[in-house]
N, C-alpha and C positions, 0 to 999 in steps of 0.2 A: 216560508207567512206571508198571505193572503191582505195586501189592505186595499180598501175599496178605492178604488179609481171614482174619475167628477165626468164618467163618462153622461151626457144625457140624452137619450131615445125619443130620434123625432119621429112620433104613432103620423103616414097621415093623413090628414083633415077627417071629421066626416062626409065634409059632403062631396071625395071623389068620383065621380059618373066614370060607367063602365065602357071598354075602350067603343063601346058601338058609341058611345052613346056624345049630342054635341049640347057645348056650353052657350053654341050662341040661339037666336032667336027664329031666327033666318033658316037657322038649321047646315048651312054651310062651316067650312071648315075651318077651324080657328088657323091664326098665318101671326107664326113672332118672326119679328124682327131675334135677331141674334149679333151685338157688336164683340168680338176681339182686337188687344191688340195687337199680337204679334201673328203671325203665320205662318207656322208649325206647327207642327205637333210633335216634341221634343218637350210640353213641361205636361206641366199637372193639367192644369187649364184647358187649354184645346183639348183633352184626351178627355176628359168628364162629357166639353163640351158636345167635342162628334158624339159620344155614348147616347147622348140629354136629348141633341137631336132626333137621332135614330130612334129612340125607345120614343120617345113621343110621336113620333109616324107613325113606327109600326103599331105601336098600340093604344091610342087614343083618336088617330087622323091630322093630328099637327100635324099645317105645312110648315116648316123652317125654311127661310133661309140667316142669310148670316153673311156681316160687310165686315170686311176684312180689310189689311194697310197697307195689302199690296198682296204678289200674286207670294203659293208654295205651297211646302205637300198639304194644311188644310182645308186649302180652295183647291185642290187638285182627287182630296184624297171625297170635299163633296160635292164638286163635276158627276165623280166615277159613280156616287151614289144618289144623283135624282136631285140632290140641294140646291138651288138656286145661291150663286153668289156675286159680291155686288166687290166689289177691288179701287179703295178709290186710295190712294197718301194720305194720313191725318197720324195727329202725335197725340200721344201720351202729355198726361200734365204736373210730369216729371223731370227735370233739369240740372241737368252743375253748376247753368247759371238761369236766375233769376227773369235777366233783360230777355235773352235769348229764348226763354218760356215763353213769358210775353210774345214774343214775334211768337212763334211757335202755335198759342194758341191763336190768336190774329190769323194767319196761316188757317187755322180748318171754321174758321169759320169763314172762308174766302173758299176751300175748297169743297163746306159741306153747300149753300147755299148755288155756288155757277154747274157744281159737277152731280153731287150727290143727294142733294133732296131733288131737281132736276130727275135724275134717279126714278126716289123712290117715293117720288107722286104717282106716278102709272100702278104703287102698289095699295093693296086696305090693306094696311096690315095690322089686326087684331092690342096686340104690346110688343114692347119694345124691352128688351132678355138682358142686358148688357151687362155681358162676359170678366170682367173685370176690374180693380180698385185703382185702375191709373189715368183712364182712360170717360168722359165724358158725353165725348160721344152722343151717342142712347142718350140722356139725357134730354138734349136739344134736339135732337129727329120726335122725341115722344110730347116735348114738352110746344114742339109744329104744329103736329099732325092729332095735338088733343089727342092721345091716346095712353092704356095705364103699360106706367117703368117701372117693371123688373131688377133690382144692383143686386147682383151677386160680386159678394168681396172673394176673391176666388185665395188674393194673396197679399200684402203686413204692405206692398208700397214700400216706399221707405225705405223700410231696413230690406228689402231683397231685390232693390235695383241702386242700393248707397249713389241715391242723388234724394233729392227734396223738389217739395210744393212747387212747383212757378207762378203760383198765386198761394195769395191770403189766410191765412187753417177760415177765417170767415166768410171766405167764395165759400173754399171748399165745403166746408159745415154747408151750405145754403145749397149746391148743388144734389146736395145725399139725401137733401132736408124737400126739399122735389120730387124726391120720387115716393113711388107708392109703394114699394116695399124694399128690405136694405136686408136678401140673407150673407151670413154672416156661414161660416163653411164648417167652424168649430169655435168651440167657445170663448179658445184663447183670442181672433182674429175678435168675434164680440167683440171680450173684455182689450186688448186692443185701440178699433175704434169709436165703439161709446162709453167706457171709463177710461181709457188711462189720454186718448189723441178728445175725447170728446167733440168729435167729427159724423158722427151718425146720431139720431135721433133714436135712444130707447125703445119709443113705442109702435116703431115702426120697423126694427132690425131682431131676423127670429135667426135660427139656428139651423141652418139644414147640413147634417153633411152631407160628403160623398155622396158619390155611385157606384159601382162598379162590375162588368159583368161578372156571376158569379160559373166560374170555370167547374167542370164538372167533375164530378170526385172521381176520387182514385185513386188506387195502392201505395204510400211513398213506404219506399226504399230505404229498407232499418240505415245507418250510422256506416258507411265501413270503419276503415284503420285512422286515418281520416275526418274528422270534424271540419264540412266545406261551412264557413262563413262566407253570408258575401252580405256588397252593396253596394249596392240598383243606381244604380243617378251620374251625372254627369260627371268633370268632375273639378272642384270646388268649392274652393274654404269656407264657404256655406257648409257645405254637407260637411265639410269634416275628417274625411276618411283620412288624416293624420291625427287621429282619435287613434282611429284602431291598425293604427303599424306602430304607431304607440306604443299601445298595446301586446301588439304582436313581438315590441323587443322584448314589454319587461315573459310572458306568458316560451319564450322561448328559452328560455331560463331552467322551463319550470320541464316542458315534456315541445315533442320535436310533431305530436300528431292530429295536426291542424290546416288547414286551406282558408287564407283570407280571399276571396272573388272579388275586386274592382271590374263592376260593369259598370258600363259608361264610356261617353265620351272624353277622352283623357289627348285632345294634343291638345297641353297650353302651356305656361312657364308653372305655376301648380304645378301635373301632372310632374314634370322635368324634376322639382322634388324633394318625393314623392319616391320618386321610383330611386333619384342620388339618397335618398335617406335609407331605404330597402337593401340597395346595393352598399351601404357603410354595414349596416346592422348584423348584413348574413345571414339575409328575409331573404331569397331569387325563390330558395325551395319552397316558401310557405306565402308565396303573396301571385297574381295573378291576377296581369290585367286580359279584358275582355277586349276592351273598347265598346263602341257603338254597335247597341244588335237589338235585332227586327225580334229578335226568336228573344228573348230574352223572359221573358214567358212564362219556355219551355227549359231552359236552363235550371232556372226553380227549382224545375222534378226535384232535380239531383242536388243542391243544398242541405244544409243541416236548419244553421241558425242568419237568419234575416240580423242586419248590424241597422238602427233609422241614429246616426248619433247630428244629424243636424243642427246650428243652434239653430234656428228658430223654423219649426216646420212650421204653416199655416194648416195643415190636415195627416198627409203624410199617403197618400196614394198608391205606394210602394210598400209600403208598414200592414199595410189589410190588403197585397199584390203575396207580398212577404205567405200574414197566415192563412190567407187564400189556400196554399201550398204547405199545408201541417207546415211552416213555422216556424217555432218562440221567436219571437221578435228582443233584443237590447235595445232596450232607447233609453231617448236621455231625457230629461226635467224640463225638459222647456219644448217653449210651442205645443202643438196639438198633442208630441205624438203620446203624454198622459193621458192622455184623451183614450184618444185608441187601443192602449195599451191594457189590460189590468195584471196591474202586479205580483208578481205569482203567481198566474193560472195560464196568461194566453203568451205570456213576458217576461221582463225584469226589466228597471225604472235602474237608473245608471246611472250618477252628476254628472252633470253635463265633464268633457274635458281633463277627470278623474282618468285618464288610464291605467293606472292600475288596479279602479276599482272592476274600468271591464279588466281586463288579465282576469280576474280574479271570476268575476262573471262569464270570459270563457271557458279559465278553467273547470270551471262544474260541470257545467255540460261535458266538457271531453270526455270526465270519467262516473258523469253518468246516465249512457244514450240514453237513459227508458225518460226518465225529463226529456229529453228531446220529442220524445211518442208522446210523451205524454201531456204536454202543453202544445202540445203541435195539434194533437189532433182537439183543444178544447180551441186554440187562437184560431183555427178552419171555423168548426160551430159557431163563438164569436162575428167572425166576420161573415159567416153567412146571413143569422138573422139579422148583421147589422145594417151591413154595407152594401145593399144589392144596393144594384142598378136600379132596378123596377120599387126598388120605397124610396129615391131619391126621384124619379119620375115622377108618380104615385105624391106626394108630395106636392111638388111644385109644380106638380096639370093643380091640385086640390090649389094652391096661391092664388093659379093664372084666376081660375075661378071667383073666387070674392072682389076679384077685381075687374070684371067681365059682371060681374051680375050689380 
């Protein structure tokens, strides 16, 4: 039974220029300053940013620079690829304590005017592109230099970090309103910021789904004796791996023909809780912890079905990675997951925290190997068509042109 999902097809605008064209009247290269609030490549926001910068430079001649609040893997990778990096300590506007949060915002202004602006003053940026929903540094810089500002919302903010805005909602709304355009990476993000919390002006907010570089097609191996289910991402409560463990407890009563693979950082108390639950349930032979792996995409070639069980996923980069590797996805009915998966065609939607239903759906794939193959083919086709890096880059480049013209 196929249900229509809410996937919104975002087409590149007709004004997109060819990679050899220039948007600037003086034919100089477009210079964009990107601002991100963290310094690693461990999250989808910076991975998407890094891919966007490289593709914009490769295909449109854009000269990217990035402002990061400290050294780290992102800074290293950018320098290795010839992207200019500015590192200066600054704070996001989420905090556990409002007074401390206000102080941090005051310190931001000191850092900004004493260090950041003095450095950036030497550069002639055409656009500021903020890659985060939890810092207004890009907005301040754009206002100071009187250049367009694109604000890219890649996370829910308060929900993701279990923190609160240091400043009143009225102030936050006024900051978002100053941006020339706000990008929401899913309908769910737009609904959260525009409709529910009324933080972003609806007339400035548009949906542009993330893009991922499409791997070359390959012949997917057929499922073996045991069906390999997997979850990629750090072991955190919000990622909800415990739902999969509970489903495995139920599934084990019917069959032993499955393996659950947990690929991601597992050095925390939550991971220890999962391991104790696995041991007490006799699931040691059915669950494998891989830890953090840089070759996770390669590992997916040997997986059969992906699980996306996060309580509130802003987009779901790994969902698309599953699909690109010919894997159907069982995803929960929260966040952007129902937007990415076409229920009954590229995967199946499951109620959040319903371990019994998840076990039932897993058993369906175990007993119907052909379903894995057919849905996996559809998943690959859907991801290639709708979530390519090039599609995302073209749409964002077109957005830049609106404000430069």
